[in-house]
N, C-alpha and C positions, 0 to 999 in steps of 0.2 A: 497474622492469620489470614487465610484466603477463604472467600465465600463465593457462592454463585453470583452474588450481586456485585462483587468487586472486592478489591483488597481492603481490609479493615484493620484498625489498630485501636489502642487506647486513646480516649479523648482527654486532652489536657484541660485542666480546670474543673474536672468532675470530683465531687467530694466522695471520699471513701472512708468507711468506718472500720477501724482496726481495734478490736477490743473495746475499751471505753474511750479511746481517743479518735478524733476526726482529723484526717490529713487532707489538705487541699493541694491538688496537682497544680503546679505553676504553669500558666499559659505562656509566661515569658520564657521559662526554661524549655517548654515544648517548641516555641518558635525558634529559639537558638539552636535546637537540635536539628532543625530542618536544613537541608543542604540548599545552596543556591539553585534556582530553577531558571530554565530558558523559555523564552517566549519569542515567537516569530510570526509574521503575517505578510502575505504578498498578494498582489492583484496584477494580472497581466492579460492583455488581449492581443490577438493577431488581427490585422486589418489588411484587406487586399490592396496591393499597390501596383505600379507600372512594372516592377521587376519581381513580382511575387509578393508573398505576404510580408508585412512589416509590423513593427511594434505599434500598437495603438495606445491603450492605457497601460501605465506601469507605476506601481507603488510597492515599496518594501519597507519593513520595519523589523527591528529586533534581530534575532539570530537566523532568520530565513532570507537568503539572498538568491537572486536570479542572475545567471550569466547567459549570454547569447552568442554562442560560437558560430562561426561561419559554417553554413551547411547548404547542400542542395535540397530542393524540395521545400517542405514546409518550414515556417519560422520555428527555430528550435530554442527552447528555454530550458536551461539546466538549473535545477534546484540544488542549493548548497546549504546544509545545516552547519553554521559556523560554531555551534555548541559542541559538535563532535559526536553526537548521538542523542538518544532519548532516554530519559529516566523519569521516575515518578514525579509528578507535578509539572512537567514540561507541557507547554501548549503551543501548537502550531496550526496555522490556518492558511489555506491557499484557495484563491478564486481565479479561475482561468477561463477565457472565452475565445473561441474561434468565431469571429464575426461573419456576417453573411458573405459567402464566397471565399473565405480565407482558409488557410491550413496552418495548424499549430501542433507542434510535437513537444511534449514535456517529458523530461527524464531527470535523473539525479547524477551528481558528479561521481558518486561511489555508492556502495551498499549502505543502507541505513542500519543502525544498531540500536536495539532496545535493551538497555542495561538493567541490572538489578535495581529494584525500586524498594523504598522503605515500605513497611507493611500497610500504611494508611494512605499511600499516594499512588497515582496512576498517570501515565503520560497520555495526552490527548492529541490526536491528529485529525483535522477536519479538512476535507477537500471538496470543493464545488466546481464542477466543470460544465461548460455549455458550448453548443455549436449551433450556429444559425443556418438558414437555408443555404444548401449547396456547399456547406463548410466541411472540412475534414479535421478530425481531432485524434491525436495519438497520445495515449497515456502510457508511458513506458518507463516507470521507475525501475532502478535495479533492485536487487533483493533486499528485503528487510530481514535482518538476522536477529532472532530472539535469543537472549542470554538467560542463564539460570536466574530464577526469581524475578523475572521482568514483570511489568504490569503495563499493558498498552491497550488503549481503545482507539480504533480507527473508524472513520466514517467517510465514505466516498459516494457522492451523488453526481450523476451526469444527466443533463437535460439536452435533448437533441431535437432539432427541427425534423420534420417528417423525412426529408431527403438528405439529411446530414450523414456523414460517414464517421465511423468510430473504430479504432483499434485500442483495446484496453488490455493491459497485462499487469498482474499483481503476483510477483514471485515471493516466496517465503522460505527461509532456512531456519530449521529448528535446532540451533546449537551448531558449533563448529566441530565437525567430526575430526579434523586434523589435530585439534587440541584435546580430543577425548571428552568433549563436553556432552552432557546428557541432561535434558530438561526434566527434572523430577519435581520441579516446583515453578509455578508461574501462573499468570492470568493474561489472557489474550481475547479480545472481542473485536470482531471485524464485520463491517456491513458495507456491501456494494449495492447501489440502486441505480438503475438506468430508466429514464423516462423518454418517450418519443411523443412529440406533439401533445405533451402533458399527460400522456397515458403510461402507466407502468409497463415496462417491457421486460425487465429482468431484475431479480433480487437474489442476492447470495449473502448468507450470514454464517459466521464461524464463531464458536465460543469454546475456548479451551481453559480449563481451570484445574489447578493442582498438578498431578503427575502427567505432563503433556506427552512425554515419551511413551508411557504406558497406553495412553489413549490413541496414539498414532500407530501402535503395534498391531491393532486389529485389522483383519483382512478387508473390512468394509470402510476403514478410516484412512490408514496410510500404508498398510502392509509393511510396517517397519521402516518406511522411507523417512528421510530427514529433510526433504525439501519438496515443495509443491508450487504450482503456479496455476492461476486462473487466467484464461484468455477469452475475451469477448470481441467478436468482429461483426460490425454492422455495416453492410454494403450490399448492393444488388447482386454481386457475384459470390455471396456467402456459400451457396450450395456448391459451386465449383471449387471454392477454396477448401471446403470441408473434405471433398473427395480427394483433392490433391494432398491435403495434410495427412489423411488416413493412408494414402498410398506411400507417402514418404517415410512414415514412422517405421522403425525397426520392428521385427516380429516380436521381440521380447520387451518392447517399450511399455511402461505403465502409463498410458496416455490414451485419450479418446476425444472425439469431436462429434458434436450433434447439432442439428438445426432445431431451434426452439420457435422459429418463425421463418417465413420464406427468405428473409434477408438478414437473419440473426444467427450466427454460429457461436456456440460456447464450447471451449476445449479445456481440458484439465491435464496437467502433467505431474508426474511424481518422479523423484530422483533419489538415489541413495544419499546424496549430499549436493551442495551447491554446484560443484563442477559437473556432476552427472546430470543435473537438471538443465544446465546451460547447453550441454551437448544436444539435448532434445529440443530445447526451447528456441535457441538462436536461429536455426534454419527456418523454423516456422515463422518467427517474427520477421526475418529477412523477406520472406515471401509475402507475408501479409502487409508489410510496410512498403512494398515495392522497392526493396533494397535501400531504404532510407533510415535503417536502424541507427540511432545516435552512436557516434564514435566512442563515447564513454563506455559503451557495452563491450568494446573490443580491447580496452586497455588492460 
């Protein structure tokens, strides 16, 4: 059963009266019914060096791995979920920092997948990013694909020094259209928070419960589109980039960009599917990242 508070199910061990008899649900049986769950955690920092940014701190455990492909520009860290996707009960945590004067770009090896979850379980993904004075931070994961009956809660917090730069992109795909999938059941909660010099600069929250496809069909929600992306750009040239982005968008594009502060641009993109979304999104990310978009986006 799905509720606004999250996925719920029967509790093992609860006594139930049936006629004149009392039956006791077995906690051992309930435990055996649960599928194996994945956990992963990682910590990485980028530190300025003689030849550009290099690895500072690095720790990994469980199913979350970090790879460091050769790249020009910022230090690039590629996240790999060795569990092969997300399902109810999984727990993943990432802490990443661009230290003072460093540049760090984070991406994923491939699209993440949120699979069907058992009724009483939810996958949890928590990300904490920070950038010190004069640092540059790129958060560029590939799409998260939501599958039928998924249950996923994500939290992303970014802490920036006053003069740090940020490019953040969060793309979502609601079912695989090529497979004829339609999300008529699911639970998704997402929250993005950005702080500058310890002051809140931006907050975005999404909550979809039940028939997600029907909720996205409205003209003020998704206009029937099956893919979306949030882009946040924090830099002194934000106004210039907003104007360039608007000029480059096709006339029929379901996208827009606005300034919410003198140096903070927020853009949103909608596409009929993941491919249509990428056609709009990748030229924008190429420009905003100074043509350092991770190679995994092009494979």
